N, C-alpha and C positions, 0 to 999 in steps of 0.2 A: 261788158257793159253793168249798166248798177244793176241790173237786175240777176248778171251770178253774182254781181259782191255778197248782194243782201244774201243769195241763198249762200253761200260759203262762211259767213258771218252770223246768221241769226239759224241755220240749220231748217227751214221751213219752209214745208212742202206749199211753193208758189209758184207763178210763170209757167204755165204747160207750154207753151208755143217755142220753148230754149232757144228765145232771140230771133224771132223772125218776125216779128211784128201781124200774126195772122190770129192771134184767138181774143187779146188783151187782159189775159189772166194778170201780166205784172203792171195791173193800171195803177198808177199813182196819182197825186195833187199836190200841183209846185205849191208850196205857203211862203217861202220867200227864194227870189233866186233868178237870175234867166239863164234858160241854158241854151237861147238859138230857137231858130224854128224846125218844124216838125215836119217831114216828108209827104207829098199825097198819101204812101200808103198806109203811115200810119197814122194821120186824120179821119182816112176812111176807117181803119180798123176803130177808133175811137167812137166814129160817127154810131156804131152799132151800139155802144153802149149805154143804159138807159140813166146809167148813176155819171155819167160823163159834164165833167165841170168845165170853168170858161181857163181856168190852168190844167188840164186833165195830158197826161202825156203817158207814153209806156216805157218801162223801168228798163226794157231790153234793147231800146234807141238812143237810153242815154249815156255815152263814152265815159269812163273815169277817168277825169281830167283836170284842171284848174277852174272850168267852166263850172264844175258843181260844189266849188269851193263854197264853204256857208248855204249851201243852197239846205232848204227845210224843206220836208213834201212828208207826206202821209201816204200808205197804202190803201188803196180802197179795193175791197174784197168782193164785196156785195154787191154782184150786178146779175 
């Protein structure tokens, strides 16, 4: 998933939930691109974040495949 890719490439302490969509610590905002719909569990976790935007997603729920080609996003760490 995208969270693991970022952890491997950036060596940054980020994303405490390890891919379970439970904590919201891998919160990102999609700036460009469409990666499809989120499931109810991800939507529920995002609903509890005060800095949620209209294009918020959890990086742990985004698979690294052709759908993220040319996607732009920013990491939203402060919540």
